[in-house]
C-alpha positions in Angstrom: -34.3 6.0 47.1 -36.3 8.1 45.2 -40.1 8.5 45.2 -42.6 7.8 42.7 -46.2 9.4 42.7 -49.2 7.9 40.7 -49.8 11.3 39.2 -46.5 11.9 37.8 -46.8 8.4 36.1 -50.2 9.3 34.7 -49.1 12.5 33.4 -46.3 11.0 31.6 -48.8 8.4 29.9 -51.2 11.5 28.7 -48.2 13.3 27.4 -47.2 10.6 25.1 -50.7 9.7 23.7 -50.1 9.5 19.9 -46.7 8.8 20.1 -45.0 6.0 18.0 -44.4 2.8 19.9 -44.0 -0.2 17.7 -40.8 -2.0 16.8 -38.6 1.3 17.0 -39.5 4.0 19.5 -37.9 6.5 22.0 -39.1 4.6 25.0 -37.0 1.4 24.3 -34.0 3.9 23.0 -34.2 5.8 26.5 -34.2 2.7 28.6 -31.4 1.1 26.4 -29.4 4.3 26.9 -29.4 3.4 30.6 -28.7 -0.2 30.4 -32.1 -0.7 31.6 -32.1 -4.3 30.3 -29.5 -7.0 30.3 -29.2 -6.4 26.5 -30.4 -3.7 24.0 -34.1 -4.4 23.3 -34.5 -1.8 20.3 -38.4 -2.0 20.8 -38.5 -5.4 19.4 -39.7 -7.1 22.8 -43.3 -6.2 24.0 -43.2 -2.3 23.4 -46.3 -1.9 25.4 -44.4 -3.2 28.8 -41.4 -1.0 27.8 -43.6 2.1 27.3 -44.9 1.7 30.9 -41.4 0.9 32.2 -40.1 4.1 30.7 -43.1 6.3 32.2 -42.1 5.0 35.5 -38.5 5.7 35.0 -39.4 9.1 33.7 -41.6 9.8 37.0 -38.8 8.9 39.5 -37.9 11.9 41.9 -34.8 11.8 44.3 -34.7 12.7 47.7 -34.9 16.4 47.4 -38.1 16.2 45.2 -36.6 16.9 42.0 -37.2 14.8 38.9 -34.0 12.8 38.5 -34.8 9.3 36.5 -33.0 6.3 38.1 -33.4 3.0 36.8 -32.7 1.5 40.1 -35.7 3.3 41.6 -37.6 2.1 38.7 -36.6 -1.4 39.7 -37.6 -1.0 43.1 -41.3 0.7 42.4 -41.9 -2.2 39.8 -40.6 -4.9 42.0 -37.9 -5.9 39.7 -34.4 -7.3 40.9 -31.5 -4.6 40.9 -28.8 -7.0 39.9 -27.1 -5.8 36.8 -27.6 -9.3 35.2 -31.3 -9.1 35.8 -33.5 -8.7 32.7 -36.1 -6.2 34.0 -39.4 -5.0 32.6 -38.9 -6.3 28.9 -42.2 -8.4 29.0 -45.7 -8.8 30.2 -45.5 -12.1 31.7 -42.4 -11.7 33.4 -43.6 -8.4 34.9 -46.6 -10.2 36.2 -44.2 -12.4 38.1 -42.5 -9.5 39.6 -45.8 -8.1 40.7 -46.9 -11.5 42.3 -43.8 -11.9 44.2 -44.0 -8.6 45.7 -47.7 -9.1 46.7 -48.8 -6.6 44.4 -50.9 -8.5 42.0 -54.6 -8.8 42.1 -57.5 -10.0 39.9 -60.8 -8.2 41.5 -61.6 -5.4 39.0 -63.5 -3.4 41.7 -60.1 -2.8 43.4 -58.4 -1.1 40.4 -57.2 2.3 40.9 -55.5 5.1 38.6 -52.0 4.2 38.0 -52.4 0.4 38.3 -51.3 -1.7 35.4 -54.0 -4.0 33.8 -52.7 -7.4 31.9 -54.3 -9.2 29.3 -54.3 -13.1 28.7 -55.6 -15.6 26.3 -54.7 -18.7 28.0 -56.4 -18.1 31.4 -53.1 -16.7 33.1 -50.2 -18.7 31.9 -49.0 -16.0 29.7 -49.7 -12.4 29.3 -49.5 -10.8 26.1 -50.5 -6.9 26.6 -50.5 -4.3 29.1 -52.0 -0.8 29.9 -52.1 1.7 32.5 -55.4 2.6 34.4 -56.3 6.4 34.1 -59.9 6.4 35.0 -62.3 4.0 36.2 -66.0 3.8 37.1 -69.1 4.3 34.9 -67.9 4.5 31.5 -70.6 6.7 29.7 -69.6 5.3 26.1 -69.7 1.6 27.2 -73.0 1.9 29.3 -71.5 0.2 32.1 -68.8 -0.1 34.9 -65.4 -0.3 33.4 -62.0 1.7 33.0 -60.0 3.9 30.6 -56.5 2.8 29.9 -53.4 4.4 28.1 -51.5 1.5 26.2 -48.3 1.2 24.3 -48.1 -0.4 21.0 -51.5 -0.5 20.2 -53.8 0.8 17.3 -51.0 -0.1 14.9 -48.0 0.6 16.8 -49.0 3.8 18.6 -49.7 5.1 22.3 -53.5 5.2 22.5 -56.7 5.2 24.9 -58.7 2.3 25.1 -61.9 1.4 27.2 -62.8 -2.1 28.9 -65.7 -3.5 30.7 -64.8 -4.8 34.3 -66.0 -8.3 33.0 -63.7 -8.3 29.7 -62.8 -11.8 29.5 -59.0 -10.8 28.3 -58.3 -9.3 31.7 -55.8 -11.6 33.6 -55.1 -9.4 36.6 -53.9 -6.1 37.7 -50.3 -4.9 39.2 -49.7 -1.8 41.4 -46.5 -0.2 41.5 -44.8 0.8 45.0 -46.3 4.3 44.7 -45.6 6.9 47.4 -49.2 8.2 46.8 -51.1 10.2 44.4 -49.5 13.6 44.4 -47.4 15.8 46.3 -48.9 19.2 47.1 -46.0 20.9 49.0 -42.2 20.5 48.4 -40.2 20.5 51.8 -36.5 19.8 50.7 -35.5 20.1 54.3 -37.6 17.7 55.9 -39.2 15.1 53.4 -41.1 12.1 54.6 -43.0 10.0 51.8 -46.6 10.3 52.4 -48.9 7.5 53.0 -51.2 6.5 50.1 -54.0 8.7 49.8 -57.6 7.7 49.3 -58.7 7.3 45.6 -58.6 10.9 44.0 -61.7 12.8 42.8 -61.9 13.6 39.1 -61.2 17.3 39.9 -58.0 16.2 41.9 -56.9 13.9 38.9 -57.7 15.9 35.9 -55.1 16.6 33.4 -55.0 19.1 30.5 -53.9 17.5 27.1 -54.0 19.4 24.0 -55.5 17.4 21.4 -55.4 18.6 17.6 -58.8 19.0 15.4 -59.0 16.2 13.0 -60.6 16.4 9.7 -60.7 14.9 6.4 -57.2 15.0 4.7 -55.2 16.0 7.8 -51.8 14.8 7.8 -49.1 14.4 10.4 -51.5 13.3 13.0 -51.7 9.5 12.5 -51.7 8.4 16.1 -54.5 10.7 17.0 -56.6 9.4 13.8 -55.6 5.7 15.0 -57.3 6.7 18.3 -60.0 8.4 17.2 -60.8 5.6 14.6 -60.5 2.7 17.2 -62.9 4.3 19.6 -65.6 4.9 17.0 -65.1 1.2 15.6 -65.4 0.2 19.3 -68.5 2.2 19.8 -69.9 0.5 16.8 -70.0 3.6 14.3 -69.6 2.7 10.8 -69.5 4.5 7.4 -72.7 5.4 5.5 -72.5 2.0 3.9 -72.3 0.2 7.5 -68.7 -0.8 6.9 -66.4 -1.0 9.7 -63.7 1.5 9.9 -60.2 0.7 8.9 -57.8 1.7 11.7 -55.3 3.0 9.5 -54.5 6.5 10.7 -55.8 8.1 7.6 -58.7 10.7 8.0 -60.7 9.8 4.7 -64.3 10.0 3.8 -65.3 7.0 5.7 -63.9 8.1 8.8 -65.4 11.5 8.4 -68.9 9.8 7.6 -68.3 7.8 11.1 -67.7 10.9 12.9 -70.9 12.5 11.7 -72.9 9.6 12.8 -71.2 9.8 16.3 -72.0 13.6 16.6 -75.6 13.2 15.4 -76.1 10.3 17.9 -74.6 12.4 20.9 -76.4 15.7 19.9 -73.2 17.5 18.9 -72.5 20.0 16.0 -72.5 17.5 13.0 -69.7 18.8 11.2 -67.4 15.7 10.5 -64.5 17.4 12.3 -63.3 15.9 15.5 -63.3 19.3 17.3 -62.7 20.1 21.2 -66.3 19.2 21.9 -66.4 15.9 20.0 -62.8 15.1 21.9 -64.3 16.0 25.3 -67.4 13.7 24.7 -65.5 10.7 23.2 -62.9 10.6 26.0 -65.6 11.4 28.7 
């Protein structure tokens, strides 16, 4: 049996922000290639859950602490059955059932930690329609209240993107926690390895991740995922164009998006340039 560390999983999520995660995507293709499911999914079934399954699969380590993805390890870490006949990880509702059966599902948001999966429902928990990975929690400045930040697949028009939620968001149905060996592994000892006990909640300094984000500006091409993310954040925070119209989340950085960026920058005492530069990215993702 290999190992899974929460930081490895979260690093994978960060590295894929902006990636396409709709009806066809690399995450489904990768899991299909190792027969992860009982039949090919081709990205057509709950790509949000497929994305997180693949991030766990990519983060598994073998006993000598090198990365060596294993679908059977991923099954174990996600409380999924290992039988070749089992349909593992294809849907949110099914995954909640796996977590519940493993005693790893809870509903109190104050217990949430980095690496937990948050599931969303619109029928009181009979079914679950979406899932994201918690990458930060506590006081969210842009919401002005306690909440958490997620990275989710198949969102913002079929991409991997950030989202922010209040702890009391009515859509939250509960949380699942994979079988992590801990937060991170500071030293590698191939000769005498024992999986560490889960560590206390990491401080922000311990859990920081460096992610290169492009500067976004009017007319930019080739960064639809990042534009989707900035549009969704601006819309969520209530910033509109100059005529008070809500932004369309379409991945196109046009005049209206530029106007909303300028309004955000002015409201946050940033340089008002209409360009999502490093300073603007840092503040809006804070």
